[in-house]
C-alpha positions in Angstrom: -31.4 82.5 -99.2 -34.1 83.7 -101.6 -37.3 84.1 -99.6 -40.5 83.3 -101.4 -39.1 81.1 -104.2 -41.3 78.2 -105.1 -39.7 74.7 -104.7 -40.3 73.9 -108.3 -41.4 75.7 -111.4 -42.2 74.5 -114.9 -40.2 75.8 -117.9 -42.4 75.9 -121.0 -40.7 75.8 -124.4 -41.1 74.1 -127.8 -40.6 70.7 -126.3 -42.1 68.9 -123.3 -42.5 70.7 -120.0 -39.5 70.5 -117.7 -39.4 71.1 -114.0 -36.9 73.6 -112.8 -35.6 74.1 -109.2 -35.0 77.8 -108.6 -32.8 77.0 -105.6 -30.5 74.9 -107.8 -30.4 77.6 -110.5 -29.3 80.3 -108.1 -26.8 78.1 -106.4 -25.1 77.6 -109.7 -25.1 81.4 -110.2 -23.6 81.9 -106.8 -20.8 79.4 -107.4 -20.0 80.4 -111.0 -20.5 84.2 -110.9 -20.8 85.4 -107.3 -17.7 83.7 -106.0 -15.7 85.1 -108.9 -17.0 88.6 -108.3 -16.3 88.3 -104.5 -12.7 87.5 -105.4 -12.5 90.5 -107.8 -14.0 92.8 -105.1 -11.5 91.6 -102.5 -8.5 92.1 -104.8 -9.8 95.4 -106.0 -9.7 96.8 -102.4 -6.4 95.2 -101.6 -4.7 96.7 -104.6 -6.4 100.0 -104.1 -5.5 100.5 -100.4 -2.2 98.6 -99.9 -0.4 101.9 -100.4 -1.5 102.8 -96.9 0.5 99.9 -95.4 3.5 100.2 -97.8 3.8 103.9 -96.8 5.5 102.9 -93.6 8.6 102.0 -95.6 8.1 103.4 -99.1 7.8 107.0 -98.1 11.1 107.0 -96.3 13.0 105.0 -99.0 11.8 107.4 -101.7 12.0 110.5 -99.5 8.3 111.4 -100.1 6.8 114.2 -98.1 3.3 114.0 -96.5 2.1 116.3 -99.3 3.4 114.0 -102.0 2.0 110.9 -100.4 -1.5 112.5 -99.8 -1.7 113.7 -103.4 -0.6 110.4 -104.9 -3.0 108.4 -102.8 -5.8 110.7 -103.9 -5.0 110.7 -107.6 -6.4 107.2 -107.8 -9.9 108.7 -107.4 -9.4 111.3 -110.1 -8.7 108.6 -112.6 -11.5 106.5 -111.1 -14.2 109.3 -111.4 -13.1 110.4 -114.9 -13.2 106.9 -116.3 -16.3 105.4 -114.7 -18.9 106.2 -117.4 -16.6 105.5 -120.4 -15.6 102.2 -118.9 -19.2 101.2 -118.4 -20.0 102.0 -122.0 -17.0 99.9 -123.1 -18.4 97.0 -121.2 -21.7 97.4 -123.1 -19.8 97.3 -126.4 -17.3 94.5 -125.7 -19.2 92.3 -123.2 -18.6 91.7 -119.5 -16.2 88.8 -119.8 -13.9 90.7 -122.2 -13.9 94.1 -120.5 -13.9 92.9 -116.9 -11.1 90.5 -117.8 -9.1 93.4 -119.4 -9.5 95.9 -116.6 -8.8 93.3 -113.8 -5.5 92.3 -115.6 -4.7 96.0 -116.2 -5.1 97.0 -112.6 -3.1 93.9 -111.5 -0.3 95.0 -113.8 -0.4 98.6 -112.5 -0.4 97.4 -108.9 2.5 95.1 -109.5 4.5 97.9 -111.2 4.6 99.8 -108.0 7.4 97.5 -106.9 9.8 99.3 -109.2 8.7 102.8 -108.1 11.5 105.2 -108.0 10.2 108.8 -108.5 7.3 111.1 -107.6 6.2 111.3 -111.3 6.0 107.5 -111.5 4.1 107.5 -108.2 1.5 109.9 -109.5 1.1 108.3 -112.9 0.7 104.8 -111.5 -1.9 105.8 -109.0 -3.9 107.6 -111.7 -3.7 104.6 -114.0 -4.7 102.3 -111.2 -7.9 104.4 -110.7 -8.6 104.4 -114.4 -8.3 100.6 -114.5 -10.5 99.9 -111.4 -13.2 102.4 -112.3 -15.2 99.9 -114.4 -15.0 97.0 -112.0 -17.9 97.6 -109.6 -20.3 99.1 -112.2 -19.5 96.1 -114.5 -20.1 93.6 -111.8 -23.4 95.3 -110.8 -24.5 95.3 -114.4 -23.7 91.6 -114.9 -25.5 90.6 -111.7 -28.7 92.2 -113.1 -28.3 89.9 -116.1 -28.5 86.8 -113.9 -30.7 87.8 -110.9 -34.3 89.1 -111.0 -34.6 92.6 -109.4 -36.4 91.2 -106.3 -33.6 88.8 -105.7 -30.7 91.1 -106.2 -30.2 92.1 -102.6 -28.3 89.0 -101.5 -25.7 89.2 -104.4 -25.1 92.8 -103.7 -24.7 92.0 -99.9 -22.1 89.3 -100.8 -20.0 91.9 -102.7 -20.2 94.2 -99.7 -19.1 91.4 -97.4 -16.2 90.6 -99.7 -15.0 94.3 -99.4 -15.3 94.2 -95.6 -13.4 91.0 -95.4 -10.7 92.4 -97.6 -10.4 95.5 -95.4 -10.1 93.3 -92.3 -7.5 90.9 -93.8 -5.5 93.7 -95.6 -3.6 94.7 -92.4 -2.4 91.3 -91.2 -1.6 90.3 -94.7 0.4 93.4 -95.3 2.2 92.9 -91.9 3.3 89.5 -93.0 4.5 90.6 -96.4 6.5 93.5 -94.9 8.4 90.9 -92.9 9.9 89.7 -96.2 12.0 92.8 -96.2 15.5 92.1 -97.6 14.7 88.8 -99.2 15.9 88.7 -102.9 17.2 92.2 -102.4 13.6 93.6 -102.2 12.2 95.9 -99.5 9.1 94.8 -97.7 6.9 97.3 -99.5 8.1 95.9 -102.9 7.1 92.4 -101.8 3.7 93.8 -100.8 2.9 95.2 -104.2 4.2 92.1 -106.1 2.3 89.6 -103.9 -1.0 91.5 -104.0 -0.8 92.7 -107.6 0.2 89.5 -109.5 -2.9 87.5 -108.3 -5.1 90.1 -109.9 -3.6 89.4 -113.3 -4.4 85.7 -112.9 -7.9 86.6 -111.7 -8.5 88.8 -114.8 -7.5 85.9 -117.1 -10.0 83.6 -115.2 -12.7 86.3 -115.6 -12.1 86.4 -119.4 -12.3 82.6 -119.6 -15.1 81.7 -117.2 -17.6 84.6 -117.0 -20.6 84.2 -119.4 -21.9 87.4 -121.0 -25.5 86.3 -121.0 -27.7 83.6 -119.4 -27.8 81.8 -122.7 -24.0 81.4 -122.7 -23.9 79.9 -119.2 -22.7 76.4 -119.9 -23.3 75.3 -116.3 -27.1 75.8 -116.7 -29.3 73.3 -118.5 -31.4 74.5 -121.5 -34.5 74.5 -119.3 -32.8 76.5 -116.5 -31.5 79.0 -119.1 -35.0 79.6 -120.4 -36.5 79.8 -116.9 -33.9 82.2 -115.6 -33.9 84.4 -118.7 -37.7 84.8 -118.5 -37.6 85.7 -114.8 -34.8 88.3 -115.3 -36.5 89.8 -118.3 -39.9 89.9 -116.6 -38.5 91.6 -113.5 -37.0 94.5 -115.5 -39.4 94.7 -118.5 -40.1 98.4 -117.9 -36.5 99.4 -117.1 -34.3 101.3 -119.5 -30.9 99.9 -120.1 -27.9 101.7 -118.7 -26.5 102.4 -122.1 -29.8 103.9 -123.3 -30.1 105.9 -120.1 -26.6 107.3 -120.4 -27.2 108.4 -124.0 -30.6 110.0 -123.3 -30.3 113.7 -123.0 -33.6 114.2 -121.3 -32.7 111.7 -118.5 -29.2 113.3 -118.2 -30.9 116.7 -117.8 -33.3 115.3 -115.2 -30.5 113.9 -113.2 -28.2 117.0 -113.2 -31.2 119.3 -112.3 -32.3 117.2 -109.4 -31.5 119.1 -106.2 -32.0 116.1 -104.1 -29.5 114.0 -106.1 -27.0 116.8 -105.7 -27.7 117.1 -102.0 -27.0 113.4 -101.5 -24.0 113.6 -103.8 -22.6 116.5 -101.8 -23.1 114.6 -98.5 -21.4 111.5 -100.0 -18.5 113.7 -101.2 -17.9 115.0 -97.7 -18.2 111.5 -96.2 -15.7 110.2 -98.8 -13.3 112.9 -97.9 -13.2 111.6 -94.3 -13.5 108.0 -95.3 -10.5 107.9 -97.7 -8.4 110.1 -95.4 -9.0 107.4 -92.7 -8.2 104.5 -95.1 -4.9 106.0 -96.3 -3.7 107.6 -93.1 -5.0 105.1 -90.5 -1.8 103.0 -90.3 0.3 106.1 -90.0 -1.9 107.6 -87.3 -1.9 104.4 -85.4 1.9 104.4 -85.6 1.9 107.9 -84.3 -0.3 107.0 -81.4 2.0 104.1 -80.5 5.1 106.3 -80.5 4.9 107.9 -77.0 8.0 110.1 -77.6 6.5 111.6 -80.8 2.8 112.4 -80.0 0.1 113.0 -82.5 0.2 116.8 -82.1 4.0 117.2 -82.4 4.7 115.7 -85.7 7.3 118.1 -86.9 9.6 117.7 -83.9 9.2 113.9 -84.2 10.6 113.9 -87.7 13.5 116.1 -86.8 14.4 113.7 -84.0 14.0 110.7 -86.4 16.2 112.3 -89.0 13.8 111.8 -91.9 15.9 113.8 -94.3 15.7 117.3 -95.8 12.0 117.5 -96.1 11.3 117.3 -92.3 7.6 116.9 -92.7 5.9 114.5 -90.4 6.5 111.4 -88.2 4.6 109.3 -90.7 7.9 108.3 -92.2 9.5 107.1 -89.0 8.3 103.5 -89.7 10.5 103.5 -92.8 13.8 103.5 -90.8 15.8 100.4 -91.6 16.7 99.6 -88.0 14.9 96.5 -86.6 13.1 98.4 -83.7 11.5 100.9 -86.1 10.5 98.2 -88.6 9.0 96.1 -85.8 7.0 99.0 -84.5 5.8 99.8 -88.0 4.6 96.2 -88.5 2.8 96.3 -85.1 1.0 99.5 -86.3 0.0 97.8 -89.5 -1.4 94.8 -87.7 -3.3 96.9 -85.2 -5.0 98.7 -88.2 -7.0 95.5 -88.7 -9.0 96.1 -85.5 -10.8 99.4 -86.6 -11.8 97.8 -89.9 -13.0 94.6 -88.3 -15.2 96.7 -86.1 -16.4 98.7 -89.1 -17.4 95.5 -90.9 -19.4 94.3 -87.9 -21.0 97.7 -87.4 -21.9 97.9 -91.1 -23.8 94.6 -90.9 -25.7 95.7 -87.7 -26.4 99.2 -89.0 -27.7 98.0 -92.4 -29.9 95.4 -90.8 -31.3 97.9 -88.3 -31.9 100.5 -91.0 -33.8 98.0 -93.1 -35.8 96.7 -90.2 -36.8 100.2 -89.1 -37.3 101.3 -92.7 -35.3 104.5 -91.9 -32.1 105.9 -93.4 -31.6 109.5 -92.3 -31.0 109.0 -88.6 -28.9 105.9 -89.3 -26.6 108.2 -91.3 -26.8 111.3 -89.2 -26.0 109.7 -85.8 -22.8 107.8 -86.8 -21.6 110.9 -88.7 -22.2 113.1 -85.6 -20.3 110.7 -83.4 -17.4 110.6 -85.9 -17.4 114.4 -86.0 -17.0 114.7 -82.2 -14.3 112.0 -82.0 -12.3 113.2 -84.9 -12.0 116.6 -83.3 -11.2 115.0 -79.9 -8.5 112.7 -81.1 -5.5 115.1 -80.5 -6.6 115.7 -76.9 -7.3 112.0 -76.2 -3.9 111.2 -77.6 -2.2 113.5 -75.1 -4.2 111.7 -72.3 -4.1 108.0 -73.2 -2.9 106.0 -76.1 -5.4 103.3 -75.4 -8.4 105.6 -75.3 -7.3 107.4 -78.4 -7.0 104.1 -80.2 -10.5 103.1 -79.1 -11.8 106.5 -80.3 -10.1 105.9 -83.7 -11.8 102.4 -83.9 -15.2 104.1 -83.3 -14.5 106.8 -85.9 -13.6 104.2 -88.6 -16.7 102.2 -87.8 -19.0 105.3 -88.0 -17.5 106.6 -91.2 -17.1 103.2 -93.0 -20.2 101.4 -91.8 -22.8 103.5 -93.6 -21.9 103.0 -97.2 -24.8 100.7 -98.1 -27.3 103.0 -96.6 -26.2 106.2 -98.3 -25.9 104.4 -101.6 -29.5 103.1 -101.3 -30.8 106.7 -101.1 -30.2 107.6 -104.7 -33.0 105.6 -106.3 -35.4 107.2 -103.8 -34.4 110.8 -104.6 -34.1 110.5 -108.4 -36.7 112.4 -110.4 -38.1 109.1 -111.8 -37.3 105.5 -112.1 -36.0 105.9 -115.7 -33.2 108.2 -114.8 -31.9 106.2 -111.8 -28.9 104.8 -113.9 -27.9 108.4 -114.8 -28.3 109.6 -111.2 -26.2 106.7 -109.9 -23.4 107.5 -112.5 -23.5 111.2 -111.5 -23.5 110.3 -107.8 -20.6 107.9 -108.1 -18.5 110.1 -110.4 -18.7 113.2 -108.2 -18.8 111.5 -104.7 -15.7 109.5 -105.5 -13.7 112.7 -105.9 -13.7 112.7 -102.1 -11.0 110.0 -102.4 -8.8 112.6 -104.2 -9.6 115.5 -101.8 -9.4 113.7 -98.5 -5.9 112.1 -98.5 -4.4 115.1 -100.3 -5.8 117.7 -97.9 -4.6 115.7 -94.8 -1.2 115.5 -96.4 -1.2 119.2 -97.2 -2.2 120.2 -93.7 0.3 118.0 -92.0 3.0 119.1 -94.4 2.4 122.8 -93.6 1.6 122.6 -89.9 3.8 119.7 -88.8 0.8 118.4 -86.9 -2.1 116.0 -87.2 -4.1 118.3 -84.9 -5.6 120.6 -87.5 -6.1 117.8 -90.0 -8.2 115.8 -87.6 -10.2 118.9 -86.6 -10.9 119.6 -90.2 -12.2 116.0 -90.7 -14.4 116.6 -87.7 -15.9 119.6 -89.3 -16.5 117.7 -92.6 -18.3 114.9 -90.8 -20.3 117.4 -88.8 -21.6 119.0 -92.0 -22.4 115.5 -93.4 -24.4 114.7 -90.2 -26.4 117.9 -90.6 -27.1 117.1 -94.3 -28.2 113.6 -93.4 -30.5 114.9 -90.7 -32.1 117.3 -93.2 -33.3 114.4 -95.3 -35.6 113.0 -92.7 -38.7 114.4 -94.5 -37.7 112.6 -97.7 -37.1 109.4 -95.9 -40.4 109.5 -94.0 -42.4 110.1 -97.2 -40.7 107.3 -99.1 -41.2 105.0 -96.1 -45.0 105.6 -96.3 -45.1 103.7 -99.6 -42.5 101.1 -98.6 -45.0 98.4 -97.6 -47.0 98.9 -100.9 -43.9 98.6 -102.9 -42.8 95.5 -101.0 -46.3 93.9 -101.6 -46.1 94.7 -105.3 -42.7 93.1 -105.5 -43.8 90.0 -103.6 -46.7 89.6 -105.9 -44.4 89.9 -108.9 -46.6 92.6 -110.3 -44.0 94.7 -112.2 -46.5 97.3 -113.4 -47.7 98.0 -109.9 -44.1 98.1 -108.6 -43.0 100.6 -111.2 -46.0 102.8 -110.5 -45.3 102.8 -106.8 -41.6 103.5 -107.3 -42.4 106.4 -109.5 -44.9 107.7 -106.9 -42.3 107.5 -104.2 -39.7 109.2 -106.3 -42.1 112.1 -107.0 -42.4 112.7 -103.3 
């Protein structure tokens, strides 16, 4: 799993020399840290996105309009963006096990509390608080991985977390479909069971994190003394010239360097637009699939569909048809939820292929621009395809989800390359994440607003097509940056392979200056 590791190394300390097996050390880290973090990642995404599946019943029961649903879905990302940096600083102060344990239990409590939801105000407040709680999870896990893995061995752990997210996205739909079938048991609706069953395990997971996660290598009871010394020295040597995240975020010069970098802002703007489309897809995908399945109420005639369904005084959109309490409607809604697994399964496979191909070709720009361009065309074409064929429109939707969701690891890897220097990378990443994640607020809200006012998905999908078209053009414009950084790629790789930290840092700074 870790190429280039020696079979045995000698740990030198005050006592006799002890032989350490690097493979054994990292296997222990995988089992005791990486598996725990994979579980946190999976539950994080389940609790973040289960609203999309609950909406098939919840919105009708609570008489929410498309506008209300879209804004509530997006408010998660407002809390997420505002709290990301403060949460990371709290982790530095309290320690990873304490803070990660607190926030995982907190978001589990928020997610579970959705089961007693009864008003729009509660809906907005809980979504915002869920975002606040989840904001520190991924930065906290990334930080902790850097404490246990040398920089040149960090790719595999990060990939495992990405796989956990993709698996959660694939399993979310069938799991939600099964939980919605509990409708009526113990007097609870299916959407209430969904929030309880997916929120409560996060509380338990947070407690396990508090009890089991070591803050430092020296506190890892599952490592021997020799293994602790060896791993601590390797980690420290790999980042000897790196500034800590806390120091970087409190350094005014580095903050100024980050906020005045036009390339960082360019990539942040591109990611913002991509996230608008990405989160619109996540939170509206089950609803759009349901609309595609309903031949009597086509995608471009939402207002008439609702009037026929008798959705109440708001008369907004056919997204709420699935909430009808008759068996036929509930069954159709569950089928729509189950079918939603297919686009995200395709996205997971496409992400693996695209990431591998991008790394093999040492190219990022075109691997972003081409999928974005395809998504742009198909977004705009979905209304026409829906009028022609339900099957072909669903196939197009699967391709759209794959193109939009499959590029996350590539666009995220761009930021270290476009930062002004290696020292301000943590600040640039914080800026990038905070601003780009606002797309999660804008996307679902805008789609809900457009559907609410027009009574049709037509204009909303065309708008998303324009958003992805602009993202594609912005990605294509970065080709010159990518080509210059690739010219030094082999030198950087050789420096890392030789474990020459000074040479690596010099080459990284040289590539950033380009």
